[in-house]
DOZADO-852555 format. One record per residue: y, x, z of N, C-alpha, C, CB in turn; residue in one letter; residue number from 1. Coordinates in pm, 1 decimal. Glycine has a CB too. Layout:
// residues N
<rec n_north="Y" n_east="X" n_up="Z" ca_north="Y" ca_east="X" ca_up="Z" c_north="Y" c_east="X" c_up="Z" cb_north="Y" cb_east="X" cb_up="Z" marnu="A" rolo="NUM"/>
...
//
This chain:
// residues 82
<rec n_north="7990.4" n_east="11045.4" n_up="12119.6" ca_north="8124.2" ca_east="10999.6" ca_up="12088.8" c_north="8117.3" c_east="10887.2" c_up="11985.0" cb_north="8211.5" cb_east="11116.5" cb_up="12038.0" marnu="X" rolo="1"/>
<rec n_north="8191.3" n_east="10781.0" n_up="12007.8" ca_north="8191.8" ca_east="10665.4" ca_up="11917.4" c_north="8262.4" c_east="10700.8" c_up="11786.8" cb_north="8260.5" cb_east="10544.0" cb_up="11984.4" marnu="X" rolo="2"/>
<rec n_north="8197.8" n_east="10666.9" n_up="11676.2" ca_north="8260.6" ca_east="10688.7" ca_up="11546.1" c_north="8367.8" c_east="10583.4" c_up="11523.9" cb_north="8155.6" cb_east="10684.7" cb_up="11432.0" marnu="X" rolo="3"/>
<rec n_north="8480.5" n_east="10624.5" n_up="11468.6" ca_north="8587.1" ca_east="10527.2" ca_up="11444.9" c_north="8560.3" c_east="10451.6" c_up="11315.3" cb_north="8725.2" cb_east="10596.9" cb_up="11439.5" marnu="X" rolo="4"/>
<rec n_north="8612.0" n_east="10330.2" n_up="11309.7" ca_north="8591.3" ca_east="10244.4" ca_up="11193.2" c_north="8683.3" c_east="10286.8" c_up="11078.9" cb_north="8615.8" cb_east="10096.5" cb_up="11229.7" marnu="X" rolo="5"/>
<rec n_north="8653.1" n_east="10237.7" n_up="10959.7" ca_north="8740.8" ca_east="10264.1" ca_up="10845.8" c_north="8879.5" c_east="10206.9" c_up="10870.7" cb_north="8681.5" cb_east="10205.3" cb_up="10717.0" marnu="X" rolo="6"/>
<rec n_north="8886.4" n_east="10093.1" n_up="10935.4" ca_north="9015.1" ca_east="10031.9" ca_up="10967.9" c_north="9096.2" c_east="10126.6" c_up="11058.2" cb_north="8994.2" cb_east="9893.5" cb_up="11037.6" marnu="X" rolo="7"/>
<rec n_north="9032.2" n_east="10182.7" n_up="11158.0" ca_north="9100.1" ca_east="10275.8" ca_up="11248.4" c_north="9143.6" c_east="10401.8" c_up="11173.3" cb_north="9008.0" cb_east="10313.2" cb_up="11366.6" marnu="X" rolo="8"/>
<rec n_north="9065.2" n_east="10446.6" n_up="11078.3" ca_north="9102.2" ca_east="10562.9" ca_up="10998.0" c_north="9229.8" c_east="10534.6" c_up="10919.1" cb_north="8987.5" cb_east="10601.5" cb_up="10902.5" marnu="X" rolo="9"/>
<rec n_north="9239.2" n_east="10416.4" n_up="10859.2" ca_north="9360.7" ca_east="10377.3" ca_up="10788.0" c_north="9479.8" c_east="10378.8" c_up="10883.7" cb_north="9344.1" cb_east="10237.0" cb_up="10724.1" marnu="X" rolo="10"/>
<rec n_north="9464.2" n_east="10317.5" n_up="10999.4" ca_north="9574.2" ca_east="10310.2" ca_up="11096.9" c_north="9622.8" c_east="10449.0" c_up="11137.3" cb_north="9529.8" cb_east="10232.7" cb_up="11221.4" marnu="X" rolo="11"/>
<rec n_north="9530.9" n_east="10537.1" n_up="11167.7" ca_north="9567.2" ca_east="10672.4" ca_up="11211.6" c_north="9635.6" c_east="10748.5" c_up="11097.8" cb_north="9441.8" cb_east="10749.5" cb_up="11260.2" marnu="X" rolo="12"/>
<rec n_north="9575.9" n_east="10746.8" n_up="10980.7" ca_north="9629.3" ca_east="10823.1" ca_up="10867.6" c_north="9765.5" c_east="10771.9" c_up="10821.8" cb_north="9531.8" cb_east="10818.5" cb_up="10751.6" marnu="X" rolo="13"/>
<rec n_north="9786.7" n_east="10641.2" n_up="10830.8" ca_north="9909.0" ca_east="10582.1" ca_up="10775.6" c_north="10019.7" c_east="10560.5" c_up="10877.9" cb_north="9876.5" cb_east="10451.7" cb_up="10711.7" marnu="X" rolo="14"/>
<rec n_north="9995.6" n_east="10595.4" n_up="11001.7" ca_north="10097.1" ca_east="10576.4" ca_up="11105.3" c_north="10233.4" c_east="10635.7" c_up="11065.7" cb_north="10049.6" cb_east="10639.3" cb_up="11235.7" marnu="X" rolo="15"/>
<rec n_north="10239.8" n_east="10755.4" n_up="11006.6" ca_north="10370.5" ca_east="10809.9" ca_up="10968.1" c_north="10439.3" c_east="10734.5" c_up="10853.6" cb_north="10354.4" cb_east="10953.4" cb_up="10928.9" marnu="X" rolo="16"/>
<rec n_north="10369.2" n_east="10642.7" n_up="10790.2" ca_north="10421.4" ca_east="10573.3" ca_up="10672.6" c_north="10459.6" c_east="10427.7" c_up="10700.0" cb_north="10319.4" cb_east="10578.2" cb_up="10562.2" marnu="X" rolo="17"/>
<rec n_north="10463.6" n_east="10387.7" n_up="10825.7" ca_north="10498.4" ca_east="10249.1" ca_up="10860.6" c_north="10633.4" c_east="10213.8" c_up="10799.1" cb_north="10502.0" cb_east="10229.4" cb_up="11015.5" marnu="X" rolo="18"/>
<rec n_north="10638.3" n_east="10097.2" n_up="10735.6" ca_north="10761.1" ca_east="10049.0" ca_up="10673.1" c_north="10780.7" c_east="10096.3" c_up="10530.3" cb_north="10877.5" cb_east="10091.0" cb_up="10754.1" marnu="X" rolo="19"/>
<rec n_north="10690.7" n_east="10177.4" n_up="10480.4" ca_north="10702.6" ca_east="10227.9" ca_up="10343.7" c_north="10611.9" c_east="10150.6" c_up="10248.3" cb_north="10668.8" cb_east="10377.3" cb_up="10339.0" marnu="X" rolo="20"/>
<rec n_north="10657.7" n_east="10143.3" n_up="10124.5" ca_north="10576.8" ca_east="10084.7" ca_up="10018.1" c_north="10501.8" c_east="10197.4" c_up="9949.9" cb_north="10664.5" cb_east="10004.8" cb_up="9915.8" marnu="X" rolo="21"/>
<rec n_north="10370.9" n_east="10183.4" n_up="9940.0" ca_north="10287.7" ca_east="10287.2" ca_up="9880.5" c_north="10195.6" c_east="10228.0" c_up="9774.6" cb_north="10205.7" cb_east="10358.6" cb_up="9988.5" marnu="X" rolo="22"/>
<rec n_north="10172.3" n_east="10304.1" n_up="9671.0" ca_north="10077.0" ca_east="10265.5" ca_up="9567.6" c_north="9935.6" c_east="10293.4" c_up="9618.6" cb_north="10104.5" cb_east="10342.1" cb_up="9434.0" marnu="X" rolo="23"/>
<rec n_north="9839.7" n_east="10223.1" n_up="9565.6" ca_north="9700.4" ca_east="10238.3" ca_up="9607.0" c_north="9655.1" c_east="10383.8" c_up="9599.4" cb_north="9610.1" cb_east="10151.1" cb_up="9520.6" marnu="X" rolo="24"/>
<rec n_north="9684.4" n_east="10451.6" n_up="9491.4" ca_north="9640.5" ca_east="10590.9" ca_up="9474.6" c_north="9696.6" c_east="10679.6" c_up="9585.7" cb_north="9684.1" cb_east="10645.1" cb_up="9336.7" marnu="X" rolo="25"/>
<rec n_north="9821.8" n_east="10657.9" n_up="9623.7" ca_north="9883.0" ca_east="10739.4" ca_up="9729.3" c_north="9817.3" c_east="10710.7" c_up="9864.1" cb_north="10034.9" cb_east="10712.7" cb_up="9737.5" marnu="X" rolo="26"/>
<rec n_north="9789.1" n_east="10585.2" n_up="9892.1" ca_north="9721.6" ca_east="10548.0" ca_up="10016.7" c_north="9586.9" c_east="10619.1" c_up="10025.1" cb_north="9702.7" cb_east="10394.0" cb_up="10025.9" marnu="X" rolo="27"/>
<rec n_north="9512.3" n_east="10616.4" n_up="9917.0" ca_north="9381.4" ca_east="10681.4" ca_up="9914.4" c_north="9395.0" c_east="10831.6" c_up="9939.0" cb_north="9311.2" cb_east="10655.7" cb_up="9780.0" marnu="X" rolo="28"/>
<rec n_north="9494.2" n_east="10895.7" n_up="9876.8" ca_north="9517.2" ca_east="11039.0" ca_up="9898.0" c_north="9543.5" c_east="11069.6" c_up="10044.8" cb_north="9634.9" cb_east="11087.6" cb_up="9812.9" marnu="X" rolo="29"/>
<rec n_north="9629.1" n_east="10990.0" n_up="10107.7" ca_north="9665.9" ca_east="11011.6" ca_up="10247.7" c_north="9543.8" c_east="11000.5" c_up="10337.5" cb_north="9773.2" cb_east="10910.9" cb_up="10291.6" marnu="X" rolo="30"/>
<rec n_north="9465.1" n_east="10896.0" n_up="10316.5" ca_north="9347.9" ca_east="10873.7" ca_up="10401.1" c_north="9242.9" c_east="10982.4" c_up="10377.1" cb_north="9287.5" cb_east="10734.1" cb_up="10374.3" marnu="X" rolo="31"/>
<rec n_north="9216.6" n_east="11016.9" n_up="10251.0" ca_north="9115.6" ca_east="11119.3" ca_up="10221.3" c_north="9158.0" c_east="11258.5" c_up="10269.2" cb_north="9088.2" cb_east="11123.0" cb_up="10071.2" marnu="X" rolo="32"/>
<rec n_north="9289.4" n_east="11283.0" n_up="10275.1" ca_north="9336.4" ca_east="11411.7" ca_up="10325.4" c_north="9293.5" c_east="11431.2" c_up="10470.9" cb_north="9489.7" cb_east="11421.8" cb_up="10312.8" marnu="X" rolo="33"/>
<rec n_north="9303.5" n_east="11325.3" n_up="10548.4" ca_north="9266.1" ca_east="11331.6" ca_up="10689.6" c_north="9116.1" c_east="11310.0" c_up="10710.8" cb_north="9344.5" cb_east="11228.0" cb_up="10768.7" marnu="X" rolo="34"/>
<rec n_north="9055.5" n_east="11226.7" n_up="10626.9" ca_north="8912.9" ca_east="11192.4" ca_up="10638.2" c_north="8842.5" c_east="11217.3" c_up="10505.2" cb_north="8894.9" cb_east="11044.2" cb_up="10681.7" marnu="X" rolo="35"/>
<rec n_north="8820.3" n_east="11343.4" n_up="10468.2" ca_north="8763.3" ca_east="11374.8" ca_up="10336.4" c_north="8621.1" c_east="11323.0" c_up="10316.3" cb_north="8764.4" cb_east="11523.3" cb_up="10315.7" marnu="X" rolo="36"/>
<rec n_north="8550.3" n_east="11294.9" n_up="10423.3" ca_north="8413.3" ca_east="11245.2" ca_up="10409.3" c_north="8404.9" c_east="11093.2" c_up="10405.6" cb_north="8328.8" cb_east="11296.7" cb_up="10522.3" marnu="X" rolo="37"/>
<rec n_north="8518.3" n_east="11025.9" n_up="10409.5" ca_north="8517.1" ca_east="10879.8" ca_up="10401.8" c_north="8466.8" c_east="10840.5" c_up="10262.9" cb_north="8660.2" cb_east="10819.3" cb_up="10430.0" marnu="X" rolo="38"/>
<rec n_north="8364.3" n_east="10755.2" n_up="10255.3" ca_north="8311.0" ca_east="10715.1" ca_up="10124.1" c_north="8419.5" c_east="10654.7" c_up="10035.5" cb_north="8196.5" cb_east="10614.7" cb_up="10141.4" marnu="X" rolo="39"/>
<rec n_north="8419.1" n_east="10693.9" n_up="9911.7" ca_north="8524.0" ca_east="10649.3" ca_up="9817.5" c_north="8533.4" c_east="10497.3" c_up="9807.7" cb_north="8497.6" cb_east="10707.0" cb_up="9678.7" marnu="X" rolo="40"/>
<rec n_north="8423.9" n_east="10426.8" n_up="9813.8" ca_north="8426.0" ca_east="10281.7" ca_up="9806.5" c_north="8476.0" c_east="10214.7" c_up="9932.7" cb_north="8290.6" cb_east="10231.9" cb_up="9775.4" marnu="X" rolo="41"/>
<rec n_north="8491.5" n_east="10291.2" n_up="10040.0" ca_north="8538.6" ca_east="10236.5" ca_up="10167.4" c_north="8689.5" c_east="10245.9" c_up="10182.0" cb_north="8472.0" cb_east="10308.3" cb_up="10282.5" marnu="X" rolo="42"/>
<rec n_north="8753.9" n_east="10311.2" n_up="10088.7" ca_north="8897.9" ca_east="10334.4" ca_up="10097.3" c_north="8969.5" c_east="10238.2" c_up="10003.6" cb_north="8933.1" cb_east="10482.0" cb_up="10062.5" marnu="X" rolo="43"/>
<rec n_north="8970.4" n_east="10109.9" n_up="10040.6" ca_north="9027.8" ca_east="10006.0" ca_up="9955.4" c_north="9137.4" c_east="9933.6" c_up="10033.6" cb_north="8917.8" cb_east="9905.5" cb_up="9906.9" marnu="X" rolo="44"/>
<rec n_north="9265.7" n_east="9962.9" n_up="10004.3" ca_north="9374.5" ca_east="9903.5" ca_up="10082.2" c_north="9375.4" c_east="9750.8" c_up="10085.1" cb_north="9504.2" cb_east="9950.9" cb_up="10028.4" marnu="X" rolo="45"/>
<rec n_north="9339.4" n_east="9686.2" n_up="9974.9" ca_north="9345.5" ca_east="9539.9" ca_up="9971.2" c_north="9253.5" c_east="9474.0" c_up="10073.2" cb_north="9310.5" cb_east="9490.6" cb_up="9833.2" marnu="X" rolo="46"/>
<rec n_north="9152.1" n_east="9545.4" n_up="10118.9" ca_north="9062.1" ca_east="9489.3" ca_up="10219.3" c_north="9127.2" c_east="9480.5" c_up="10356.9" cb_north="8935.9" cb_east="9572.4" cb_up="10227.8" marnu="X" rolo="47"/>
<rec n_north="9242.0" n_east="9546.1" n_up="10374.4" ca_north="9311.4" ca_east="9549.2" ca_up="10502.8" c_north="9448.6" c_east="9483.5" c_up="10492.7" cb_north="9325.6" cb_east="9693.2" cb_up="10552.1" marnu="X" rolo="48"/>
<rec n_north="9465.4" n_east="9394.1" n_up="10397.1" ca_north="9593.4" ca_east="9326.4" ca_up="10374.9" c_north="9578.4" c_east="9177.8" c_up="10406.8" cb_north="9642.3" cb_east="9346.5" cb_up="10228.2" marnu="X" rolo="49"/>
<rec n_north="9656.3" n_east="9097.0" n_up="10336.9" ca_north="9643.8" ca_east="8952.5" ca_up="10352.2" c_north="9512.2" c_east="8907.4" c_up="10292.2" cb_north="9762.2" cb_east="8878.8" cb_up="10285.9" marnu="X" rolo="50"/>
<rec n_north="9496.4" n_east="8780.9" n_up="10273.9" ca_north="9370.9" ca_east="8730.5" ca_up="10220.4" c_north="9356.8" c_east="8771.0" c_up="10074.5" cb_north="9362.8" cb_east="8577.6" cb_up="10235.0" marnu="X" rolo="51"/>
<rec n_north="9237.0" n_east="8809.7" n_up="10036.5" ca_north="9206.7" ca_east="8848.8" ca_up="9898.6" c_north="9075.1" c_east="8784.9" c_up="9858.3" cb_north="9200.1" cb_east="9004.2" cb_up="9883.2" marnu="X" rolo="52"/>
<rec n_north="9037.3" n_east="8804.3" n_up="9736.3" ca_north="8907.9" ca_east="8756.2" ca_up="9688.9" c_north="8799.7" c_east="8861.2" c_up="9708.6" cb_north="8916.4" cb_east="8717.0" cb_up="9541.9" marnu="X" rolo="53"/>
<rec n_north="8839.1" n_east="8976.8" n_up="9761.7" ca_north="8745.8" ca_east="9087.4" ca_up="9779.3" c_north="8686.7" c_east="9084.3" c_up="9919.8" cb_north="8815.6" cb_east="9222.2" cb_up="9753.1" marnu="X" rolo="54"/>
<rec n_north="8591.7" n_east="9171.2" n_up="9942.9" ca_north="8537.5" ca_east="9188.7" ca_up="10077.1" c_north="8652.5" c_east="9230.0" c_up="10166.9" cb_north="8421.4" cb_east="9294.6" cb_up="10080.0" marnu="X" rolo="55"/>
<rec n_north="8659.9" n_east="9168.6" n_up="10283.5" ca_north="8773.2" ca_east="9195.0" ca_up="10370.5" c_north="8731.2" c_east="9252.8" c_up="10503.7" cb_north="8851.5" cb_east="9069.5" cb_up="10392.4" marnu="X" rolo="56"/>
<rec n_north="8819.8" n_east="9332.3" n_up="10559.5" ca_north="8806.1" ca_east="9379.3" ca_up="10696.7" c_north="8844.0" c_east="9261.2" c_up="10787.2" cb_north="8897.0" cb_east="9507.3" cb_up="10724.9" marnu="X" rolo="57"/>
<rec n_north="8799.6" n_east="9264.4" n_up="10909.0" ca_north="8834.6" ca_east="9156.9" ca_up="11002.3" c_north="8983.9" c_east="9154.6" c_up="11033.1" cb_north="8755.7" cb_east="9172.0" cb_up="11131.6" marnu="X" rolo="58"/>
<rec n_north="9058.2" n_east="9263.0" n_up="11001.4" ca_north="9202.7" ca_east="9264.7" ca_up="11025.1" c_north="9279.8" c_east="9187.2" c_up="10917.8" cb_north="9252.7" cb_east="9408.6" cb_up="11030.5" marnu="X" rolo="59"/>
<rec n_north="9220.5" n_east="9168.1" n_up="10800.1" ca_north="9289.3" ca_east="9104.6" ca_up="10687.3" c_north="9335.3" c_east="8964.2" c_up="10722.9" cb_north="9198.1" cb_east="9100.0" cb_up="10564.7" marnu="X" rolo="60"/>
<rec n_north="9459.4" n_east="8935.0" n_up="10687.3" ca_north="9514.2" ca_east="8802.2" ca_up="10709.8" c_north="9550.0" c_east="8772.7" c_up="10854.3" cb_north="9418.1" cb_east="8701.3" cb_up="10662.8" marnu="X" rolo="61"/>
<rec n_north="9544.2" n_east="8871.7" n_up="10941.2" ca_north="9577.9" ca_east="8853.7" ca_up="11082.7" c_north="9699.3" c_east="8939.7" c_up="11117.1" cb_north="9456.7" cb_east="8890.3" cb_up="11174.2" marnu="X" rolo="62"/>
<rec n_north="9755.8" n_east="8921.9" n_up="11235.3" ca_north="9866.4" ca_east="9009.2" ca_up="11276.5" c_north="9825.8" c_east="9156.3" c_up="11287.5" cb_north="9921.4" cb_east="8962.3" cb_up="11409.4" marnu="X" rolo="63"/>
<rec n_north="9696.8" n_east="9185.2" n_up="11290.3" ca_north="9648.5" ca_east="9323.1" ca_up="11300.6" c_north="9625.9" c_east="9388.5" c_up="11163.4" cb_north="9519.1" cb_east="9326.1" cb_up="11380.4" marnu="X" rolo="64"/>
<rec n_north="9656.5" n_east="9316.4" n_up="11054.7" ca_north="9636.3" ca_east="9374.4" ca_up="10921.4" c_north="9721.5" c_east="9500.6" c_up="10907.5" cb_north="9672.1" cb_east="9271.3" cb_up="10809.6" marnu="X" rolo="65"/>
<rec n_north="9682.0" n_east="9587.6" n_up="10819.7" ca_north="9748.9" ca_east="9715.6" ca_up="10800.8" c_north="9855.9" c_east="9705.9" c_up="10692.4" cb_north="9647.1" cb_east="9824.0" cb_up="10765.1" marnu="X" rolo="66"/>
<rec n_north="9834.7" n_east="9619.3" n_up="10594.3" ca_north="9924.7" ca_east="9610.3" ca_up="10479.8" c_north="9965.2" c_east="9467.3" c_up="10449.1" cb_north="9860.0" cb_east="9671.5" cb_up="10358.3" marnu="X" rolo="67"/>
<rec n_north="10078.7" n_east="9455.4" n_up="10382.7" ca_north="10114.7" ca_east="9336.2" ca_up="10307.2" c_north="10115.2" c_east="9379.7" c_up="10161.6" cb_north="10255.3" cb_east="9275.3" cb_up="10352.6" marnu="X" rolo="68"/>
<rec n_north="10054.8" n_east="9300.3" n_up="10076.8" ca_north="10055.6" ca_east="9331.3" ca_up="9934.0" c_north="10193.5" c_east="9298.7" c_up="9879.1" cb_north="9944.5" cb_east="9252.0" cb_up="9857.5" marnu="X" rolo="69"/>
<rec n_north="10256.8" n_east="9394.6" n_up="9813.4" ca_north="10389.4" ca_east="9376.5" ca_up="9754.6" c_north="10374.6" c_east="9326.9" c_up="9611.4" cb_north="10470.8" cb_east="9508.7" cb_up="9758.7" marnu="X" rolo="70"/>
<rec n_north="10289.7" n_east="9393.8" n_up="9538.1" ca_north="10255.8" ca_east="9356.0" ca_up="9401.0" c_north="10123.0" c_east="9423.2" c_up="9369.3" cb_north="10369.0" cb_east="9397.9" cb_up="9297.7" marnu="X" rolo="71"/>
<rec n_north="10071.7" n_east="9400.3" n_up="9252.4" ca_north="9942.8" ca_east="9459.6" ca_up="9216.3" c_north="9949.4" c_east="9611.5" c_up="9233.8" cb_north="9903.9" cb_east="9422.8" cb_up="9069.9" marnu="X" rolo="72"/>
<rec n_north="9860.9" n_east="9664.5" n_up="9318.4" ca_north="9852.3" ca_east="9808.4" ca_up="9338.1" c_north="9958.4" c_east="9868.4" c_up="9428.4" cb_north="9858.9" cb_east="9874.4" cb_up="9208.4" marnu="X" rolo="73"/>
<rec n_north="10037.5" n_east="9786.1" n_up="9495.5" ca_north="10142.0" ca_east="9837.7" ca_up="9584.9" c_north="10140.1" c_east="9759.4" c_up="9715.7" cb_north="10282.4" cb_east="9828.7" cb_up="9517.9" marnu="X" rolo="74"/>
<rec n_north="10147.1" n_east="9832.9" n_up="9827.0" ca_north="10135.9" ca_east="9773.7" ca_up="9959.5" c_north="10243.8" c_east="9825.8" c_up="10053.4" cb_north="9998.6" cb_east="9801.2" cb_up="10017.7" marnu="X" rolo="75"/>
<rec n_north="10289.2" n_east="9738.7" n_up="10143.0" ca_north="10380.4" ca_east="9776.3" ca_up="10250.5" c_north="10296.0" c_east="9808.5" c_up="10372.7" cb_north="10484.5" cb_east="9662.5" cb_up="10281.2" marnu="X" rolo="76"/>
<rec n_north="10316.0" n_east="9927.4" n_up="10430.3" ca_north="10243.4" ca_east="9965.6" ca_up="10551.3" c_north="10313.0" c_east="9899.6" c_up="10670.8" cb_north="10237.7" cb_east="10122.6" cb_up="10567.9" marnu="X" rolo="77"/>
<rec n_north="10238.3" n_east="9820.9" n_up="10745.6" ca_north="10294.0" ca_east="9743.1" ca_up="10855.1" c_north="10286.5" c_east="9817.2" c_up="10989.4" cb_north="10221.5" cb_east="9610.6" cb_up="10865.4" marnu="X" rolo="78"/>
<rec n_north="10379.3" n_east="9782.1" n_up="11076.2" ca_north="10376.0" ca_east="9831.5" ca_up="11214.5" c_north="10255.7" c_east="9767.0" c_up="11282.7" cb_north="10510.8" cb_east="9798.8" cb_up="11292.0" marnu="X" rolo="79"/>
<rec n_north="10185.0" n_east="9844.9" n_up="11356.8" ca_north="10064.6" ca_east="9795.6" ca_up="11421.2" c_north="10100.8" c_east="9730.2" c_up="11553.1" cb_north="9963.2" cb_east="9909.2" cb_up="11442.8" marnu="X" rolo="80"/>
<rec n_north="10055.5" n_east="9607.7" n_up="11577.0" ca_north="10087.5" ca_east="9541.4" ca_up="11703.8" c_north="10024.1" c_east="9614.1" c_up="11822.3" cb_north="10040.5" cb_east="9395.4" cb_up="11700.8" marnu="X" rolo="81"/>
<rec n_north="10092.1" n_east="9608.6" n_up="11933.1" ca_north="10040.9" ca_east="9672.7" ca_up="12056.2" c_north="9926.1" c_east="9594.4" c_up="12114.8" cb_north="10152.0" cb_east="9686.6" cb_up="12160.8" marnu="X" rolo="82"/>
//
């Protein structure tokens, strides 16, 4: 069975939160609740948002991104394109 990516884990865990603004700590709690073995350094919301200075997922800055950054430490969970 193919292992799902960290990006896919974010999408699955955050699906019920589409359209909500969440703080980084809350996002991490939600994802770790569903995926407790996800490495702590892999659960970084800014990597799945618009462009940042950090290491980015390939979804960042594209229509497939998971978040829009609202302010420091706060993100809007986006609807995932079909």
